[in-house]
C-alpha positions, 0 to 999 in steps of 0.5 A: 684625884679619885677621892675627889670624884668619890666625894662629888658622887657622894654629894650628888647622891646626897642631894638626890636623896634629899630631893626625893624625900622632900618632894615625893615622901614628905610632899613639900613644895620648893617653898618649904625648907628642908627640915634640919631634923630630917637632914641629921637623921639621914646623915645618921642613918648613913653612918648607922646612928640614930642621928648624925653625931661626930662624937659617936662611933659609926655602927654601919656604913650605908651608901646614900644610893642604898638609902634612896632605894630603900625610900623608893621601895618603902614609899607605899608603906610610908604613905599608908602610915602617914594617911592612917596617922594623919591626926596623931602626929604631934609635929614634923619631927614626929612624922620624920621619926616615924618614916625613919623607923620604917626605913631603918627596918627595911634598909638591911633587906635592901642591902642584902637584895642588892648584894644578891643581885650583884653576885648573880650578875657577876655569876652570869657574866662569868659563866663559861659558855665555850663547851656549849654548842648546838647544831640544830637539825634542818627540816626537809620535806620528803614529799610534796602533798597537795590537798585537792579538796578545796581546789574548786573554791578558787 
């Protein structure tokens, strides 16, 4: 039962990733088909390969959420690259390969950042605060001084 929930969650993450790349990165309308080359490259990145291939041994295992976070973090550099090389792309596959080079160079950094954030969160949650207490002093004025200098203005 848990395996089915994991598959549904993974499929949901996959569809979210594909939609983000299709709309935000490639800036395609819903009229344009999702490129098969991109789907194979994303599936391959999920298993640490260049392109999805069941005959090759997986070299890594990246979650689709991690890949999506990497796309979101790298969006500005991808867009700058697309603008700078607008006329140099031979075709759509060339453009997809270029964006995947940027993602592949940043994905391990994102994984490390996510692990560090998770460990910092668990560390913060597990800190024992039982021995720390603070009873602040209460301020009490001993005299009541009234300044009569401005009294005649009212």
